[in-house]
C-alpha positions in Angstrom: 0.0 0.0 0.0 2.7 2.4 0.8 4.8 1.5 -2.3 1.8 2.3 -4.5 1.4 5.8 -2.8 5.1 6.6 -3.7 4.5 5.5 -7.3 1.5 7.8 -7.6 3.5 10.7 -6.2 6.4 10.0 -8.6 4.0 9.7 -11.6 2.2 12.9 -10.6 5.6 14.7 -10.2 6.7 13.3 -13.6 3.5 14.6 -15.2 4.1 18.1 -13.7 7.6 18.1 -15.0 6.4 17.2 -18.6 3.9 20.2 -18.3 6.6 22.6 -17.1 8.8 21.5 -20.0 6.1 22.2 -22.5 5.4 25.4 -20.9 9.1 26.5 -20.9 9.7 25.4 -24.5 6.7 27.6 -25.7 8.0 30.7 -23.8 11.8 30.4 -24.8 11.2 30.1 -28.6 12.2 33.9 -29.0 15.3 33.6 -26.7 18.6 34.6 -28.5 22.2 35.3 -27.7 22.8 39.0 -27.4 25.4 39.7 -30.1 25.8 43.3 -28.9 27.6 42.1 -25.8 29.7 39.5 -27.5 33.4 39.2 -27.1 35.3 39.0 -30.4 39.0 37.8 -30.5 41.6 36.6 -32.9 43.3 33.3 -32.1 47.0 34.5 -31.6 49.9 32.9 -29.6 49.7 35.7 -27.1 45.9 35.7 -26.6 45.2 36.2 -22.9 41.9 34.2 -22.4 41.8 35.0 -18.5 41.7 38.7 -19.4 39.1 38.5 -22.3 36.7 36.4 -20.3 37.5 38.0 -16.9 34.1 39.7 -16.5 32.1 36.4 -17.0 31.5 35.0 -13.7 28.0 33.3 -13.7 26.5 30.1 -15.0 24.6 29.8 -18.2 25.0 29.2 -21.9 27.5 30.3 -24.5 27.8 30.4 -28.2 31.2 30.3 -30.1 30.9 31.6 -33.7 33.6 31.4 -36.3 34.5 33.9 -39.0 35.3 31.5 -41.8 36.6 34.2 -44.0 39.2 35.1 -41.4 40.4 31.6 -41.3 41.0 31.1 -45.1 41.3 34.6 -46.7 42.8 33.2 -49.8 40.0 30.7 -50.6 37.2 32.1 -52.7 34.2 29.9 -52.2 32.4 29.3 -48.9 31.9 25.5 -49.8 35.6 25.2 -50.1 36.3 27.0 -46.9 34.0 24.8 -44.9 35.4 21.6 -46.4 38.8 22.7 -45.5 37.7 23.7 -42.0 36.1 20.3 -41.5 39.3 18.4 -42.8 41.6 20.6 -40.5 39.2 20.0 -37.5 39.3 16.1 -38.2 43.1 16.0 -38.3 43.2 16.8 -34.6 40.2 14.5 -33.8 42.2 11.7 -35.3 45.3 12.4 -33.1 43.7 11.3 -29.9 42.6 14.9 -29.4 39.6 14.8 -27.0 37.3 17.3 -28.7 33.9 17.7 -30.0 33.3 16.5 -33.6 32.0 18.2 -36.8 28.4 17.3 -37.5 28.4 16.9 -41.3 24.7 17.4 -41.8 24.9 20.8 -40.1 28.1 21.8 -42.0 26.3 21.3 -45.4 23.6 23.7 -44.3 26.2 26.5 -44.3 27.7 25.9 -47.7 25.3 28.6 -49.2 25.3 30.7 -46.0 26.3 34.3 -46.7 26.6 35.6 -43.2 29.9 36.6 -41.8 29.6 34.4 -38.7 28.9 30.7 -38.5 27.7 29.2 -35.3 30.5 26.9 -34.2 29.5 25.5 -30.8 26.8 25.9 -28.2 27.3 24.8 -24.5 26.5 25.4 -20.9 28.3 25.5 -17.7 27.9 26.5 -14.1 31.2 28.4 -14.3 31.2 30.1 -17.7 34.7 31.8 -17.1 36.4 28.5 -16.6 34.6 26.6 -19.4 35.3 29.3 -22.0 38.9 29.4 -21.1 39.1 25.5 -21.5 37.5 25.8 -25.0 40.5 28.0 -26.0 43.4 26.8 -23.8 42.8 23.3 -22.4 45.8 21.0 -23.0 45.0 18.5 -25.9 46.0 15.6 -23.8 43.3 16.3 -21.2 40.3 14.1 -21.6 37.8 16.8 -21.1 35.9 17.4 -24.3 36.5 21.1 -25.4 37.4 22.6 -28.7 41.0 23.4 -27.5 41.2 26.1 -30.1 44.7 27.3 -29.3 46.2 23.8 -30.1 44.8 23.8 -33.6 47.6 25.4 -35.6 45.4 25.5 -38.7 43.1 27.9 -37.0 45.7 30.5 -35.8 44.6 34.0 -36.8 41.0 33.0 -37.0 38.4 35.3 -35.7 35.8 34.0 -33.0 32.9 35.7 -31.4 31.6 34.4 -28.1 28.1 35.4 -26.8 26.8 34.7 -23.4 23.4 34.0 -21.9 23.7 34.2 -18.1 21.2 32.1 -16.2 21.6 32.5 -12.6 18.8 30.3 -11.5 18.3 27.9 -8.6 17.1 25.0 -10.6 19.9 25.2 -13.3 20.3 21.4 -13.9 16.6 21.2 -14.7 16.0 24.3 -16.7 19.2 25.0 -18.7 19.4 21.7 -20.7 16.0 22.5 -22.2 17.1 26.0 -23.1 20.4 24.7 -24.6 18.4 22.2 -26.7 16.2 25.0 -28.1 19.2 27.3 -28.9 21.0 24.3 -30.5 18.0 23.7 -32.7 17.7 27.4 -33.6 21.5 28.2 -34.3 22.6 24.8 -35.6 26.3 24.9 -34.6 28.5 22.8 -36.8 30.6 21.3 -33.9 29.2 19.7 -30.8 26.5 17.3 -29.7 23.9 15.5 -31.7 
């Protein structure tokens, strides 16, 4: 009898969660990263990530974007630039380099894309400052998955833009994954999950 009571409570709780998720998704469809407050940097050997990300202290979501034209200035066609980018990215992936992968279906979407910035990666973390620094500086031998941009020689002098969505909420672990999923579907980054 007591066991059935707990099952009913858990089922009711589960149903409430489903309803909250549906409600949250309908209300966050218009959410975007604020490009006006983005951080733009060029990947150079003397880049000080601690300085450029020093004002970011909270938890939330982030978007890395890549200016493909800055990466291959002598290559004329966008499709060629993206193919070269993917090939260069995979070189490190094949060298026991713990990093996120290129998602080919997303990459194809950008072959005819005429915007200056291409969504590269979307992620979330409870310590945005630390995580952003890892995406640039983390040692390639570390098994933590990160882009490790500084350790990709083919991408030196590339221009990146990082946008932040700070979400200082109590129920971060419940709320933020849903927002991340909505933003990933909206921005369609070429590196990362799913």
